All heavy atoms as a GROMACS GRO file, in nm:
protein
  512
    1MET      N    1   9.039   9.750  12.239
    1MET     CA    2   9.089   9.783  12.110
    1MET      C    3   9.223   9.722  12.104
    1MET      O    4   9.299   9.698  12.194
    1MET     CB    5   9.090   9.935  12.088
    1MET     CG    6   9.219  10.005  12.103
    1MET     SD    7   9.214  10.192  12.108
    1MET     CE    8   9.097  10.232  11.988
    2ILE      N    9   9.267   9.692  11.979
    2ILE     CA   10   9.397   9.639  11.945
    2ILE      C   11   9.482   9.733  11.871
    2ILE      O   12   9.438   9.788  11.773
    2ILE     CB   13   9.387   9.498  11.859
    2ILE    CG1   14   9.312   9.387  11.937
    2ILE    CG2   15   9.524   9.462  11.825
    2ILE    CD1   16   9.282   9.273  11.868
    3VAL      N   17   9.599   9.762  11.930
    3VAL     CA   18   9.692   9.859  11.877
    3VAL      C   19   9.810   9.779  11.809
    3VAL      O   20   9.865   9.699  11.877
    3VAL     CB   21   9.747   9.961  11.995
    3VAL    CG1   22   9.837  10.055  11.924
    3VAL    CG2   23   9.628  10.025  12.048
    4ARG      N   24   9.829   9.808  11.694
    4ARG     CA   25   9.945   9.729  11.616
    4ARG      C   26  10.072   9.823  11.635
    4ARG      O   27  10.062   9.942  11.600
    4ARG     CB   28   9.925   9.712  11.478
    4ARG     CG   29  10.022   9.620  11.410
    4ARG     CD   30   9.988   9.593  11.273
    4ARG     NE   31   9.995   9.719  11.191
    4ARG     CZ   32   9.981   9.723  11.065
    4ARG    NH1   33   9.945   9.626  10.991
    4ARG    NH2   34   9.999   9.835  11.004
    5ILE      N   35  10.176   9.772  11.681
    5ILE     CA   36  10.303   9.833  11.696
    5ILE      C   37  10.407   9.771  11.602
    5ILE      O   38  10.436   9.653  11.604
    5ILE     CB   39  10.349   9.823  11.846
    5ILE    CG1   40  10.247   9.881  11.942
    5ILE    CG2   41  10.491   9.892  11.854
    5ILE    CD1   42  10.224  10.021  11.932
    6ARG      N   43  10.477   9.863  11.518
    6ARG     CA   44  10.593   9.815  11.451
    6ARG      C   45  10.719   9.866  11.495
    6ARG      O   46  10.727   9.991  11.531
    6ARG     CB   47  10.574   9.862  11.305
    6ARG     CG   48  10.469   9.781  11.226
    6ARG     CD   49  10.456   9.824  11.083
    6ARG     NE   50  10.439   9.955  11.061
    6ARG     CZ   51  10.442  10.022  10.944
    6ARG    NH1   52  10.478   9.948  10.834
    6ARG    NH2   53  10.418  10.158  10.932
    7SER      N   54  10.821   9.786  11.514
    7SER     CA   55  10.946   9.823  11.568
    7SER      C   56  11.054   9.739  11.500
    7SER      O   57  11.023   9.648  11.420
    7SER     CB   58  10.942   9.792  11.722
    7SER     OG   59  10.966   9.664  11.747
    8LYS      N   60  11.179   9.776  11.539
    8LYS     CA   61  11.288   9.692  11.489
    8LYS      C   62  11.286   9.553  11.521
    8LYS      O   63  11.337   9.465  11.468
    8LYS     CB   64  11.424   9.758  11.537
    8LYS     CG   65  11.449   9.895  11.476
    8LYS     CD   66  11.576   9.941  11.532
    8LYS     CE   67  11.605  10.087  11.489
    8LYS     NZ   68  11.727  10.145  11.546
    9ASP      N   69  11.214   9.518  11.644
    9ASP     CA   70  11.200   9.388  11.698
    9ASP      C   71  11.083   9.311  11.628
    9ASP      O   72  11.067   9.197  11.662
    9ASP     CB   73  11.172   9.393  11.842
    9ASP     CG   74  11.285   9.450  11.919
    9ASP    OD1   75  11.406   9.435  11.877
    9ASP    OD2   76  11.266   9.526  12.014
   10GLY      N   77  11.008   9.371  11.539
   10GLY     CA   78  10.885   9.308  11.476
   10GLY      C   79  10.759   9.390  11.490
   10GLY      O   80  10.763   9.502  11.547
   11THR      N   81  10.651   9.320  11.453
   11THR     CA   82  10.525   9.377  11.470
   11THR      C   83  10.448   9.319  11.586
   11THR      O   84  10.451   9.188  11.598
   11THR     CB   85  10.442   9.366  11.344
   11THR    OG1   86  10.510   9.429  11.240
   11THR    CG2   87  10.298   9.416  11.354
   12PHE      N   88  10.387   9.391  11.667
   12PHE     CA   89  10.315   9.335  11.799
   12PHE      C   90  10.178   9.394  11.792
   12PHE      O   91  10.154   9.505  11.739
   12PHE     CB   92  10.398   9.387  11.914
   12PHE     CG   93  10.543   9.340  11.916
   12PHE    CD1   94  10.649   9.431  11.879
   12PHE    CD2   95  10.575   9.212  11.958
   12PHE    CE1   96  10.776   9.386  11.876
   12PHE    CE2   97  10.706   9.179  11.958
   12PHE     CZ   98  10.802   9.272  11.922
   13ARG      N   99  10.093   9.318  11.848
   13ARG     CA  100   9.955   9.379  11.888
   13ARG      C  101   9.933   9.381  12.040
   13ARG      O  102   9.966   9.282  12.105
   13ARG     CB  103   9.850   9.278  11.814
   13ARG     CG  104   9.861   9.278  11.670
   13ARG     CD  105   9.760   9.177  11.603
   13ARG     NE  106   9.750   9.202  11.458
   13ARG     CZ  107   9.846   9.173  11.376
   13ARG    NH1  108   9.960   9.119  11.415
   13ARG    NH2  109   9.819   9.187  11.246
   14ILE      N  110   9.886   9.497  12.076
   14ILE     CA  111   9.860   9.521  12.220
   14ILE      C  112   9.718   9.551  12.232
   14ILE      O  113   9.659   9.633  12.164
   14ILE     CB  114   9.948   9.638  12.274
   14ILE    CG1  115  10.102   9.609  12.248
   14ILE    CG2  116   9.907   9.674  12.416
   14ILE    CD1  117  10.180   9.731  12.267
   15GLU      N  118   9.651   9.484  12.328
   15GLU     CA  119   9.501   9.517  12.356
   15GLU      C  120   9.493   9.595  12.474
   15GLU      O  121   9.543   9.569  12.586
   15GLU     CB  122   9.437   9.373  12.384
   15GLU     CG  123   9.281   9.394  12.381
   15GLU     CD  124   9.210   9.262  12.370
   15GLU    OE1  125   9.262   9.160  12.333
   15GLU    OE2  126   9.085   9.266  12.397
   16LEU      N  127   9.433   9.711  12.451
   16LEU     CA  128   9.407   9.811  12.554
   16LEU      C  129   9.267   9.866  12.542
   16LEU      O  130   9.222   9.869  12.430
   16LEU     CB  131   9.508   9.920  12.556
   16LEU     CG  132   9.658   9.894  12.605
   16LEU    CD1  133   9.741  10.011  12.558
   16LEU    CD2  134   9.652   9.868  12.751
   17PRO      N  135   9.203   9.912  12.643
   17PRO     CA  136   9.075   9.984  12.623
   17PRO      C  137   9.096  10.118  12.556
   17PRO      O  138   9.203  10.179  12.572
   17PRO     CB  139   9.014   9.998  12.767
   17PRO     CG  140   9.142   9.989  12.852
   17PRO     CD  141   9.237   9.915  12.782
   18PRO      N  142   9.001  10.169  12.491
   18PRO     CA  143   9.013  10.313  12.424
   18PRO      C  144   9.032  10.423  12.533
   18PRO      O  145   9.094  10.521  12.489
   18PRO     CB  146   8.875  10.333  12.358
   18PRO     CG  147   8.811  10.205  12.345
   18PRO     CD  148   8.869  10.119  12.457
   19THR      N  149   9.003  10.396  12.655
   19THR     CA  150   9.023  10.498  12.756
   19THR      C  151   9.169  10.487  12.811
   19THR      O  152   9.204  10.569  12.900
   19THR     CB  153   8.925  10.485  12.873
   19THR    OG1  154   8.935  10.338  12.916
   19THR    CG2  155   8.788  10.514  12.823
   20ALA      N  156   9.251  10.394  12.770
   20ALA     CA  157   9.390  10.385  12.828
   20ALA      C  158   9.470  10.506  12.780
   20ALA      O  159   9.437  10.551  12.661
   20ALA     CB  160   9.453  10.260  12.773
   21ASP      N  161   9.559  10.554  12.866
   21ASP     CA  162   9.644  10.666  12.819
   21ASP      C  163   9.769  10.623  12.751
   21ASP      O  164   9.800  10.515  12.758
   21ASP     CB  165   9.656  10.774  12.924
   21ASP     CG  166   9.735  10.720  13.045
   21ASP    OD1  167   9.809  10.604  13.029
   21ASP    OD2  168   9.743  10.793  13.137
   22ALA      N  169   9.832  10.727  12.690
   22ALA     CA  170   9.965  10.697  12.631
   22ALA      C  171  10.063  10.641  12.718
   22ALA      O  172  10.144  10.553  12.678
   22ALA     CB  173  10.019  10.831  12.568
   23ALA      N  174  10.072  10.667  12.852
   23ALA     CA  175  10.161  10.605  12.934
   23ALA      C  176  10.146  10.449  12.950
   23ALA      O  177  10.240  10.378  12.951
   23ALA     CB  178  10.150  10.664  13.077
   24GLU      N  179  10.022  10.408  12.958
   24GLU     CA  180   9.998  10.269  12.956
   24GLU      C  181  10.043  10.196  12.829
   24GLU      O  182  10.093  10.090  12.832
   24GLU     CB  183   9.843  10.239  12.970
   24GLU     CG  184   9.786  10.279  13.106
   24GLU     CD  185   9.639  10.264  13.104
   24GLU    OE1  186   9.588  10.136  13.111
   24GLU    OE2  187   9.557  10.365  13.104
   25LEU      N  188  10.028  10.263  12.725
   25LEU     CA  189  10.066  10.204  12.587
   25LEU      C  190  10.225  10.202  12.591
   25LEU      O  191  10.278  10.104  12.547
   25LEU     CB  192  10.026  10.291  12.471
   25LEU     CG  193  10.060  10.243  12.334
   25LEU    CD1  194  10.022  10.104  12.312
   25LEU    CD2  195  10.007  10.340  12.231
   26ALA      N  196  10.287  10.312  12.627
   26ALA     CA  197  10.432  10.306  12.649
   26ALA      C  198  10.487  10.200  12.725
   26ALA      O  199  10.578  10.135  12.690
   26ALA     CB  200  10.476  10.444  12.684
   27THR      N  201  10.424  10.183  12.834
   27THR     CA  202  10.462  10.074  12.942
   27THR      C  203  10.453   9.925  12.861
   27THR      O  204  10.553   9.855  12.863
   27THR     CB  205  10.370  10.070  13.064
   27THR    OG1  206  10.404  10.202  13.125
   27THR    CG2  207  10.426   9.958  13.158
   28LYS      N  208  10.347   9.902  12.796
   28LYS     CA  209  10.336   9.790  12.722
   28LYS      C  210  10.440   9.766  12.614
   28LYS      O  211  10.497   9.663  12.590
   28LYS     CB  212  10.195   9.776  12.659
   28LYS     CG  213  10.083   9.770  12.762
   28LYS     CD  214  10.080   9.621  12.815
   28LYS     CE  215   9.950   9.612  12.907
   28LYS     NZ  216   9.936   9.479  12.967
   29ILE      N  217  10.458   9.873  12.541
   29ILE     CA  218  10.559   9.874  12.442
   29ILE      C  219  10.702   9.834  12.484
   29ILE      O  220  10.769   9.751  12.431
   29ILE     CB  221  10.565   9.994  12.353
   29ILE    CG1  222  10.431  10.022  12.276
   29ILE    CG2  223  10.690  10.005  12.260
   29ILE    CD1  224  10.424  10.157  12.223
   30LEU      N  225  10.732   9.905  12.600
   30LEU     CA  226  10.868   9.876  12.657
   30LEU      C  227  10.884   9.739  12.712
   30LEU      O  228  10.987   9.676  12.717
   30LEU     CB  229  10.894   9.980  12.771
   30LEU     CG  230  10.914  10.129  12.714
   30LEU    CD1  231  10.922  10.222  12.833
   30LEU    CD2  232  11.027  10.131  12.627
   31GLU      N  233  10.765   9.680  12.755
   31GLU     CA  234  10.764   9.535  12.804
   31GLU      C  235  10.790   9.435  12.692
   31GLU      O  236  10.857   9.336  12.712
   31GLU     CB  237  10.624   9.505  12.881
   31GLU     CG  238  10.608   9.565  13.005
   31GLU     CD  239  10.476   9.543  13.055
   31GLU    OE1  240  10.390   9.471  12.994
   31GLU    OE2  241  10.439   9.595  13.162
   32ILE      N  242  10.742   9.463  12.573
   32ILE     CA  243  10.752   9.359  12.472
   32ILE      C  244  10.865   9.384  12.376
   32ILE      O  245  10.906   9.299  12.300
   32ILE     CB  246  10.622   9.350  12.382
   32ILE    CG1  247  10.589   9.483  12.317
   32ILE    CG2  248  10.506   9.298  12.473
   32ILE    CD1  249  10.467   9.475  12.227
   33THR      N  250  10.942   9.498  12.375
   33THR     CA  251  11.048   9.519  12.289
   33THR      C  252  11.180   9.505  12.359
   33THR      O  253  11.185   9.521  12.471
   33THR     CB  254  11.039   9.670  12.219
   33THR    OG1  255  11.032   9.755  12.326
   33THR    CG2  256  10.920   9.676  12.130
   34LYS      N  257  11.286   9.469  12.285
   34LYS     CA  258  11.419   9.451  12.335
   34LYS      C  259  11.490   9.585  12.338
   34LYS      O  260  11.497   9.646  12.229
   34LYS     CB  261  11.488   9.350  12.252
   34LYS     CG  262  11.427   9.215  12.247
   34LYS     CD  263  11.504   9.120  12.155
   34LYS     CE  264  11.430   8.996  12.123
   34LYS     NZ  265  11.496   8.918  12.017
   35ASN      N  266  11.546   9.610  12.453
   35ASN     CA  267  11.631   9.723  12.454
   35ASN      C  268  11.578   9.850  12.404
   35ASN      O  269  11.644   9.951  12.349
   35ASN     CB  270  11.769   9.698  12.382
   35ASN     CG  271  11.829   9.567  12.444
   35ASN    OD1  272  11.841   9.552  12.567
   35ASN    ND2  273  11.883   9.491  12.360
   36ALA      N  274  11.451   9.878  12.415
   36ALA     CA  275  11.385  10.007  12.369
   36ALA      C  276  11.430  10.120  12.461
   36ALA      O  277  11.428  10.104  12.586
   36ALA     CB  278  11.234   9.982  12.368
   37ASP      N  279  11.444  10.223  12.398
   37ASP     CA  280  11.488  10.351  12.465
   37ASP      C  281  11.355  10.434  12.484
   37ASP      O  282  11.299  10.482  12.381
   37ASP     CB  283  11.591  10.424  12.380
   37ASP     CG  284  11.626  10.559  12.445
   37ASP    OD1  285  11.582  10.588  12.561
   37ASP    OD2  286  11.701  10.642  12.376
   38PRO      N  287  11.307  10.456  12.602
   38PRO     CA  288  11.175  10.526  12.620
   38PRO      C  289  11.182  10.659  12.562
   38PRO      O  290  11.077  10.705  12.510
   38PRO     CB  291  11.160  10.535  12.777
   38PRO     CG  292  11.250  10.424  12.821
   38PRO     CD  293  11.359  10.402  12.738
   39SER      N  294  11.297  10.727  12.545
   39SER     CA  295  11.312  10.859  12.486
   39SER      C  296  11.290  10.859  12.338
   39SER      O  297  11.271  10.964  12.276
   39SER     CB  298  11.431  10.927  12.538
   39SER     OG  299  11.546  10.867  12.482
   40SER      N  300  11.306  10.749  12.278
   40SER     CA  301  11.294  10.733  12.136
   40SER      C  302  11.166  10.683  12.076
   40SER      O  303  11.145  10.664  11.968
   40SER     CB  304  11.400  10.632  12.080
   40SER     OG  305  11.375  10.506  12.108
   41LEU      N  306  11.061  10.665  12.179
   41LEU     CA  307  10.939  10.606  12.124
   41LEU      C  308  10.862  10.715  12.054
   41LEU      O  309  10.849  10.833  12.100
   41LEU     CB  310  10.858  10.562  12.251
   41LEU     CG  311  10.897  10.437  12.316
   41LEU    CD1  312  10.792  10.416  12.433
   41LEU    CD2  313  10.900  10.324  12.226
   42MET      N  314  10.802  10.677  11.928
   42MET     CA  315  10.725  10.769  11.849
   42MET      C  316  10.603  10.701  11.816
   42MET      O  317  10.607  10.577  11.783
   42MET     CB  318  10.809  10.800  11.721
   42MET     CG  319  10.945  10.855  11.747
   42MET     SD  320  10.933  11.029  11.792
   42MET     CE  321  10.917  11.110  11.641
   43LEU      N  322  10.486  10.763  11.808
   43LEU     CA  323  10.362  10.709  11.767
   43LEU      C  324  10.296  10.786  11.652
   43LEU      O  325  10.319  10.903  11.630
   43LEU     CB  326  10.252  10.717  11.884
   43LEU     CG  327  10.286  10.617  12.004
   43LEU    CD1  328  10.177  10.630  12.102
   43LEU    CD2  329  10.307  10.476  11.962
   44SER      N  330  10.229  10.717  11.568
   44SER     CA  331  10.153  10.771  11.460
   44SER      C  332  10.027  10.691  11.439
   44SER      O  333  10.014  10.570  11.460
   44SER     CB  334  10.239  10.767  11.327
   44SER     OG  335  10.159  10.817  11.229
   45ASP      N  336   9.922  10.756  11.395
   45ASP     CA  337   9.794  10.696  11.355
   45ASP      C  338   9.787  10.644  11.214
   45ASP      O  339   9.697  10.607  11.163
   45ASP     CB  340   9.674  10.764  11.398
   45ASP     CG  341   9.672  10.904  11.323
   45ASP    OD1  342   9.770  10.949  11.265
   45ASP    OD2  343   9.566  10.973  11.326
   46LYS      N  344   9.909  10.670  11.140
   46LYS     CA  345   9.913  10.633  11.003
   46LYS      C  346  10.037  10.531  10.987
   46LYS      O  347  10.126  10.540  11.064
   46LYS     CB  348   9.952  10.763  10.915
   46LYS     CG  349   9.844  10.861  10.927
   46LYS     CD  350   9.898  10.991  10.867
   46LYS     CE  351   9.797  11.101  10.874
   46LYS     NZ  352   9.774  11.158  11.003
   47PRO      N  353  10.035  10.447  10.879
   47PRO     CA  354  10.129  10.359  10.857
   47PRO      C  355  10.274  10.432  10.829
   47PRO      O  356  10.390  10.387  10.869
   47PRO     CB  357  10.092  10.282  10.725
   47PRO     CG  358   9.954  10.300  10.717
   47PRO     CD  359   9.925  10.434  10.782
   48ARG      N  360  10.270  10.538  10.771
   48ARG     CA  361  10.392  10.622  10.736
   48ARG      C  362  10.372  10.767  10.761
   48ARG      O  363  10.275  10.819  10.721
   48ARG     CB  364  10.438  10.601  10.592
   48ARG     CG  365  10.467  10.466  10.550
   48ARG     CD  366  10.611  10.455  10.524
   48ARG     NE  367  10.650  10.327  10.463
   48ARG     CZ  368  10.716  10.236  10.530
   48ARG    NH1  369  10.750  10.254  10.653
   48ARG    NH2  370  10.743  10.135  10.467
   49GLY      N  371  10.465  10.826  10.833
   49GLY     CA  372  10.459  10.971  10.861
   49GLY      C  373  10.369  10.999  10.967
   49GLY      O  374  10.280  10.927  11.023
   50GLY      N  375  10.373  11.131  11.012
   50GLY     CA  376  10.287  11.188  11.119
   50GLY      C  377  10.335  11.142  11.256
   50GLY      O  378  10.258  11.152  11.359
   51GLU      N  379  10.456  11.087  11.276
   51GLU     CA  380  10.503  11.048  11.396
   51GLU      C  381  10.516  11.164  11.505
   51GLU      O  382  10.546  11.269  11.468
   51GLU     CB  383  10.646  10.982  11.396
   51GLU     CG  384  10.638  10.848  11.316
   51GLU     CD  385  10.660  10.875  11.168
   51GLU    OE1  386  10.681  11.001  11.122
   51GLU    OE2  387  10.674  10.779  11.093
   52GLN      N  388  10.482  11.120  11.633
   52GLN     CA  389  10.492  11.219  11.740
   52GLN      C  390  10.562  11.151  11.855
   52GLN      O  391  10.546  11.040  11.881
   52GLN     CB  392  10.350  11.256  11.798
   52GLN     CG  393  10.264  11.338  11.701
   52GLN     CD  394  10.311  11.475  11.699
   52GLN    OE1  395  10.356  11.541  11.793
   52GLN    NE2  396  10.302  11.532  11.572
   53PRO      N  397  10.660  11.224  11.917
   53PRO     CA  398  10.718  11.162  12.031
   53PRO      C  399  10.622  11.125  12.148
   53PRO      O  400  10.528  11.196  12.170
   53PRO     CB  401  10.823  11.277  12.083
   53PRO     CG  402  10.802  11.384  11.993
   53PRO     CD  403  10.692  11.371  11.904
   54MET      N  404  10.641  11.011  12.206
   54MET     CA  405  10.556  10.967  12.307
   54MET      C  406  10.540  11.071  12.417
   54MET      O  407  10.439  11.093  12.474
   54MET     CB  408  10.607  10.838  12.369
   54MET     CG  409  10.524  10.774  12.475
   54MET     SD  410  10.356  10.733  12.432
   54MET     CE  411  10.388  10.578  12.362
   55SER      N  412  10.658  11.141  12.450
   55SER     CA  413  10.661  11.249  12.548
   55SER      C  414  10.553  11.361  12.534
   55SER      O  415  10.495  11.415  12.625
   55SER     CB  416  10.786  11.304  12.573
   55SER     OG  417  10.835  11.365  12.446
   56LYS      N  418  10.515  11.379  12.401
   56LYS     CA  419  10.421  11.484  12.383
   56LYS      C  420  10.278  11.429  12.389
   56LYS      O  421  10.175  11.514  12.402
   56LYS     CB  422  10.425  11.533  12.236
   56LYS     CG  423  10.545  11.627  12.206
   56LYS     CD  424  10.537  11.674  12.061
   56LYS     CE  425  10.566  11.823  12.058
   56LYS     NZ  426  10.566  11.864  11.908
   57LEU      N  427  10.252  11.300  12.390
   57LEU     CA  428  10.124  11.230  12.394
   57LEU      C  429  10.084  11.198  12.532
   57LEU      O  430   9.966  11.150  12.553
   57LEU     CB  431  10.118  11.119  12.298
   57LEU     CG  432  10.154  11.157  12.156
   57LEU    CD1  433  10.169  11.032  12.071
   57LEU    CD2  434  10.052  11.244  12.096
   58LEU      N  435  10.166  11.199  12.631
   58LEU     CA  436  10.139  11.154  12.776
   58LEU      C  437  10.016  11.243  12.823
   58LEU      O  438  10.013  11.354  12.802
   58LEU     CB  439  10.259  11.170  12.861
   58LEU     CG  440  10.379  11.077  12.826
   58LEU    CD1  441  10.488  11.115  12.928
   58LEU    CD2  442  10.337  10.934  12.828
   59GLY      N  443   9.923  11.166  12.875
   59GLY     CA  444   9.803  11.240  12.936
   59GLY      C  445   9.678  11.226  12.834
   59GLY      O  446   9.576  11.258  12.882
   60PHE      N  447   9.712  11.192  12.721
   60PHE     CA  448   9.604  11.165  12.607
   60PHE      C  449   9.559  11.022  12.614
   60PHE      O  450   9.637  10.937  12.628
   60PHE     CB  451   9.652  11.211  12.476
   60PHE     CG  452   9.670  11.354  12.453
   60PHE    CD1  453   9.798  11.410  12.456
   60PHE    CD2  454   9.562  11.442  12.437
   60PHE    CE1  455   9.817  11.539  12.452
   60PHE    CE2  456   9.588  11.578  12.413
   60PHE     CZ  457   9.711  11.627  12.426
   61THR      N  458   9.432  10.995  12.592
   61THR     CA  459   9.380  10.853  12.576
   61THR      C  460   9.402  10.811  12.426
   61THR      O  461   9.420  10.894  12.333
   61THR     CB  462   9.238  10.841  12.610
   61THR    OG1  463   9.160  10.914  12.515
   61THR    CG2  464   9.203  10.897  12.755
   62LEU      N  465   9.399  10.677  12.409
   62LEU     CA  466   9.409  10.626  12.273
   62LEU      C  467   9.299  10.682  12.183
   62LEU      O  468   9.314  10.707  12.079
   62LEU     CB  469   9.404  10.467  12.282
   62LEU     CG  470   9.510  10.408  12.364
   62LEU    CD1  471   9.496  10.258  12.353
   62LEU    CD2  472   9.648  10.444  12.317
   63GLU      N  473   9.184  10.694  12.253
   63GLU     CA  474   9.069  10.739  12.174
   63GLU      C  475   9.082  10.881  12.116
   63GLU      O  476   9.057  10.908  12.010
   63GLU     CB  477   8.942  10.738  12.269
   63GLU     CG  478   8.810  10.754  12.206
   63GLU     CD  479   8.710  10.718  12.319
   63GLU    OE1  480   8.714  10.781  12.432
   63GLU    OE2  481   8.616  10.644  12.283
   64THR      N  482   9.149  10.974  12.204
   64THR     CA  483   9.164  11.115  12.165
   64THR      C  484   9.277  11.122  12.063
   64THR      O  485   9.288  11.221  11.984
   64THR     CB  486   9.189  11.206  12.277
   64THR    OG1  487   9.293  11.155  12.346
   64THR    CG2  488   9.062  11.208  12.369
   65MET      N  489   9.378  11.025  12.072
   65MET     CA  490   9.483  11.027  11.971
   65MET      C  491   9.452  10.958  11.843
   65MET      O  492   9.533  10.953  11.748
   65MET     CB  493   9.610  10.954  12.041
   65MET     CG  494   9.669  11.022  12.150
   65MET     SD  495   9.815  10.945  12.211
   65MET     CE  496   9.762  10.790  12.274
   66ASN      N  497   9.330  10.909  11.826
   66ASN     CA  498   9.289  10.835  11.706
   66ASN      C  499   9.369  10.708  11.673
   66ASN      O  500   9.403  10.679  11.564
   66ASN     CB  501   9.275  10.930  11.581
   66ASN     CG  502   9.177  11.037  11.589
   66ASN    OD1  503   9.070  11.017  11.651
   66ASN    ND2  504   9.215  11.149  11.553
   67ILE      N  505   9.422  10.647  11.776
   67ILE     CA  506   9.498  10.527  11.760
   67ILE      C  507   9.407  10.405  11.771
   67ILE      O  508   9.318  10.401  11.851
   67ILE     CB  509   9.606  10.519  11.864
   67ILE    CG1  510   9.714  10.629  11.825
   67ILE    CG2  511   9.680  10.393  11.864
   67ILE    CD1  512   9.832  10.639  11.914
   0.00000   0.00000   0.00000
């Protein structure tokens, strides 16, 4: 599955299996962004709104988060 990430550094596409967990996604995000603060990572399954802190999503798979 391809996950699209929007950040201050631009838009990125990350390919991960649906069974990957949020920690794997966070690691990939931190690898491709400049000076990202891990404590500030927020995810949403919508273009606007519904953001959740990454810390609340650890342990969940991309599939269960509807990402």
